[in-house]
N, C-alpha and C positions, 0 to 999 in steps of 0.2 A: 308302691303307692302309699302316700301319707294319709293318715286318718285324722280328720279334724272334727270338731264338734261345735254345734250351736246350742246354747242353753235357752230353752223357751220358757219364759216366765208364765206360770199358770198355777193357781191354787194358793191357799193361805200359807202353806208351809214354806213357800219360796217368794213371799210377797216383799220381803225386806231387801234393801240394798246389801246388807251384810251377808244374807244367805246367797245372793246372786254372786258377789265377789268370792265368797267361799267356794261356790261351785266352780268358778274360774280357776282358783288355786288347785282344787281337787282334780280338775280336768288335766292340768299339767302333771300333777303328781302321779296319776295312773297311766300316763304315757301318751295322751293325745298330742298330736304334733301341730295342731292349729286350733285357735279359738276364733270362731267366725260369727259375725253379727249381721242380722237382717235389718231392713229399713222400711218402716211404714209410719204414716202420719195421719192421725185423725180418723182412723177406721173404726173406732169404738172399742179397741182393745189396746191397752198400753204396752208399748215395747220401747225400751230405752233407745235413745238416739245412738246410732252405731259408733260415731266418732267419740262421743262421751263414754260409751261402754269400753272402747279400746283404751282410752285414757285411764279408766278405772281398773282395767286388767293389767296395765303396765306395772304398778308397784306390787301386785300380788302374784306375779309370775316372773320367770327369769329368761326362758329360752323359747317358749312356744310362739309360733306365728300368731299375729293378731290381724284378722282380716274382715272385710265387709263383703257380703254376697247377697244383694249388691246395694251400694249406696246410690240413691237416685240424685245425681248431680243437678239436674235442672230444677229441683225444688229449692236450691240454695244459690246465693250469690258467689261467684267464683273466688274473689279475693278473700272474703271472710272464710269460706270453706277451705281454701288452700292453707290459710293460717291455722285453722283448727286441726287439719290433718297433719300438717307439719309438726304441730305441738304434740300430738299423740305419737308420731314417729320418733320425736326427740325423747319424750318421756319413757318410751319403751325400748330405747337403745337401738332404734332402726328396725323394729320387728313388724311394722305395719305392712300388710299386703292389701292393696287397695282395689277391691272389686267394684267397678262402677257400671252404670247403665243409664238409659234414658228414662226407665220406669214404664210400667204397663198398666198401672191402676189409676184410672182417672180421678178417683175419689181423693187421692193424695194431692193432686194438683188443684182440685177445687178447694180443699181444706187450706192450702197455703197460698191461694190466689195466683197460681202460675198457669201458664198456657199449655195445656196438654198437647195441642196440635203442634206446638213448636219444640217439643221436648228433644227430638233428635238434633235439630239445628242448635239448640242451646247446649246440648252435650258436646257436640263437635266444636263449638266456639269456646266452651269453658276449659276443656282439658289442656289445650296449648297454653292458655293463660296461667293455669295452675302450675304446669311444668316450668314455665319461664320464671315464675316467682320462686319455685323451689330451687332453681339454679342460681338464684340471687340476682336475677335481672329485674329492672324496673319496668312495671307495666302501668301506664297511666301515671297516677300519683303514688303507686304502691311499690314498696320494696320490703320484702319480709326479712332480708338479711339472715338467711338460715345459718345455723351453726355448721361448722365444717363436717361434723360427724353425720349429719343428715342432709347435707347439700345434695341436691338432685331429687330429693323426695323419695317416696316409696315406689316399688314396682306397681304398675297399673295393669289390671286384668279386666277385660271387657266382658260384661254379662250380656248375652244376646241369645236369641233363638237360633237354631241350627241353620236355618235358611236365610238368615239376615245378611244384608250387605256389610254388616259390621264384622263378620268373620274375617275377611281378608284384611280389613283395617286393623283388627286386633292382632292378626298374625304379623303384619308388616311394620306396624307403628308402635305397638305396645307389648306388654310382657306376658300376656296369656289370655285365656278364654274361660269363662264360667258359664256352665249350663245348669238349669234347674232340672234335676233328675226326676223329681216328683211330678212335674208338669210336662214331661217329655217322654214319649215312649222309647223303648230301648233301641229300636231301629233308627229313630231320629238322633238319639245320642251317638250311635255309631256313625251315622252320616255326618253329623256336625264335627265329630272328632277327626274323621278322615278329611273333611274339607279344610279344617283349620290346619292340620298338619301338612296337607298338600300345599298350603300357602306358605309353609315354612314357619308355622307358629311354634311358640314355646310351651309354657305351663298350661295344663288343662285341668279344670276343676269341675267335678260333678257335685253340685250342692243340693241342699234341701231334701235330704233323704230321711224321712221320719222313721222312728224306731218304736216297735211294740212287739217284744219277743214273746208275748203270750197269745198272739193271734195265730189262727190256723195257717199251716204251711201249704204252699203249692209251688211248683216250678213255674218260672215266668217264661213267656214267649216274647219275641221281638215287638209284639203289639201292645205289651203291658208297660205301664209306667213303673219306675223302679222305686221301691221302698223296702224297709226292713220290718214290715208288719208280718212277721212269720216267726217260726221257731229258730233257735240259735244256729242249727246246722244249715238250714236254708239261708239264713242271713249271711253266714260265712260264704256260701256258694255265690250269693248275689254280689258280695263285695269282691270276691275273686273274679267274677265275670267283668266287673268294672276295670279291675287291674289288667285283665287279659285284653280288654279293648285298648288299654294303654293310658288311661287317665292317671295323672300325677297325684291328684288329691280326690278324696271322697269326704264329704261333709255331712255327718249325721246330725239329726235334730232330736234332742232328748228333753223330756219333761221332768225327769227325776234327777236331782243333782246330788244324791247321796254317793258316797265313795264306792259303795258296793255296786250300785247300778252302773256308774260310770266305768268302773273297772270291768264289769261284765261286758259292756258294749265295746270297750277298747279291745278286749280279748278276742273279738270276732275276727280281727284281721291282724296279721303280723308278717 
């Protein structure tokens, strides 16, 4: 199982863009295998646009995966979004791993003037358009003419709940499935994994796992949601549990970008 990280901006010490990109560099230095970026718009707390963040990560890292978990596709227009994603994929040397979804927070749709009720239809319509453009095909009046090195675009992983109709779609038409571990109990994670793999699915990602290694420890049951708000030994056990379920990636969320803290978190799983 690969261990990825999402750097959550919070506090004066990490308020600058320089400190954010330095955290990206350090994440790769200490051995994380993925840098992943969340997506929210207009909720009253600033979070960098995930495609812009991947483009910023491209020149300060060399090999680490750059992913979104997840990008709310229906908030954007497909051609413009496909262009920006292809640009980040090109700038990173083909390292983008695109986690996408319809979105589940109505506030983001109100803030951007989009129709929340249409989000699943808009997602289903947008993805084939984007893939056609990445292959170099003309869609309407648009042709992105992708460089040969990134022709075809990035792998697409579908973010969805375990019981969603998108599970078989993700398995049969796309490259993987992303589940939010923090908002899903362990039993449902297991159910979603089994269902996805039963449909012949590929890469599985458990995302949004918050870290607080100073919190009190307890063993989790299948009814609990998964986090790393516990001591280091229990945190190791929880990550090992995810690996035993079969997940290919676990994505932890940290608020401290210092090299010492990032290295401590990275050492929880090997």
